[in-house]
C-alpha positions in Angstrom: 1.7 -11.4 -13.4 -0.5 -14.2 -14.7 -4.2 -14.1 -13.8 -7.6 -15.1 -14.9 -9.9 -12.2 -15.7 -13.4 -11.6 -17.0 -13.0 -10.4 -20.6 -16.6 -10.0 -21.6 -19.2 -10.3 -18.8 -22.1 -9.4 -21.1 -21.4 -12.6 -23.2 -22.0 -14.9 -20.2 -25.2 -17.0 -20.5 -24.7 -18.8 -17.1 -24.1 -22.2 -18.8 -21.7 -22.9 -15.9 -19.2 -24.7 -18.1 -16.4 -22.7 -16.4 -17.6 -23.9 -12.9 -17.9 -27.5 -14.1 -14.4 -27.5 -15.6 -12.8 -26.0 -12.5 -14.6 -28.3 -10.0 -13.9 -31.3 -12.2 -10.2 -30.4 -12.4 -9.7 -30.1 -8.7 -12.3 -32.6 -7.4 -13.3 -34.9 -10.3 -16.9 -34.0 -9.9 -19.1 -30.9 -10.4 -20.0 -29.3 -7.1 -20.9 -25.5 -7.3 -19.4 -25.1 -3.7 -16.1 -26.4 -4.9 -15.3 -24.3 -7.9 -12.7 -21.5 -7.9 -14.8 -19.5 -10.5 -18.4 -18.6 -9.7 -21.2 -17.3 -11.9 -23.7 -15.4 -9.7 -26.8 -13.4 -10.2 -26.9 -9.8 -8.9 -30.0 -8.2 -7.4 -30.9 -6.6 -10.7 -30.9 -10.1 -12.4 -27.6 -9.5 -14.3 -24.8 -12.0 -14.1 -21.5 -11.6 -12.4 -18.6 -13.9 -12.8 -16.3 -14.0 -9.8 -12.7 -15.0 -10.3 -9.5 -14.9 -8.3 -7.7 -11.6 -9.0 -4.5 -12.8 -7.2 -4.9 -10.0 -4.6 -2.9 -11.9 -1.9 -5.4 -11.5 0.9 -5.4 -15.3 1.4 -1.6 -15.2 1.8 -1.8 -12.5 4.4 -4.4 -14.4 6.3 -2.3 -17.7 6.3 -0.5 -17.8 9.6 1.4 -21.0 8.5 2.9 -19.1 5.5 1.6 -21.8 3.2 0.4 -19.4 0.5 3.1 -17.8 -1.5 3.4 -16.1 -4.9 5.2 -18.0 -7.7 7.4 -16.4 -10.4 4.3 -15.7 -12.5 2.6 -13.8 -9.6 0.1 -16.6 -8.9 -0.6 -17.3 -5.3 -0.1 -21.0 -4.6 -1.0 -23.2 -1.6 1.8 -25.4 -0.4 0.1 -28.6 0.6 3.0 -29.6 2.9 2.9 -26.5 5.1 -0.9 -25.9 5.0 -2.4 -26.6 8.5 -6.0 -26.5 7.1 -7.2 -23.7 9.4 -9.5 -22.2 6.8 -8.4 -18.6 7.4 -7.5 -18.2 3.7 -11.0 -19.3 2.7 -12.5 -16.7 5.1 -10.2 -14.0 3.8 -11.1 -14.4 0.1 -13.2 -11.4 -0.8 -14.8 -13.2 -3.8 -15.5 -16.6 -2.2 -13.5 -18.4 -4.8 -11.0 -20.0 -2.5 -12.8 -23.2 -1.5 -12.4 -26.1 0.9 -13.9 -29.6 0.6 -14.6 -31.2 3.9 -12.8 -34.4 2.9 -9.6 -32.6 1.8 -6.7 -31.5 3.9 -6.0 -28.4 1.8 -8.2 -25.7 0.2 -8.2 -25.0 -3.5 -7.6 -21.7 -5.2 -7.3 -20.5 -8.8 -3.8 -21.2 -10.2 -4.6 -19.5 -13.5 -4.5 -22.8 -15.3 -7.0 -21.8 -18.0 -9.2 -24.8 -17.8 -12.2 -22.6 -17.3 -11.2 -20.4 -20.1 -11.1 -23.3 -22.5 -14.4 -24.6 -21.3 -16.3 -21.4 -21.8 -18.2 -21.5 -25.1 -18.9 -17.7 -25.0 -15.3 -16.5 -24.6 -16.1 -14.7 -21.3 -12.9 -15.5 -19.6 -9.2 -15.1 -20.4 -5.8 -15.5 -18.9 -3.5 -12.5 -19.1 0.1 -11.9 -18.3 1.2 -8.5 -17.4 
């Protein structure tokens, strides 16, 4: 299985380069609401980076069957069969499956590694297991 993971949370400085890279890849603009990786601040002031763990909850919530796992274990959204109901967005436990109002299909992490390459602190990585 191929997936994005947080390799070293303590190294994160909240520069948001990962968020910018992801949002720009999907939407050609930076919008913190439209990124599939999110840097948040916990109640104690420490940082938490949220990423898709390929748990499949989005696929289970998709009544149209538009979200399936590819040969690498990555859940992908089929744009042709997606009915834009938003149930997958609601089902995502980390809030990293996002939907732009002007798009017909939500966006989710496809483990492309753009955010990994953008992170100057080496916080993120792609692993294959």
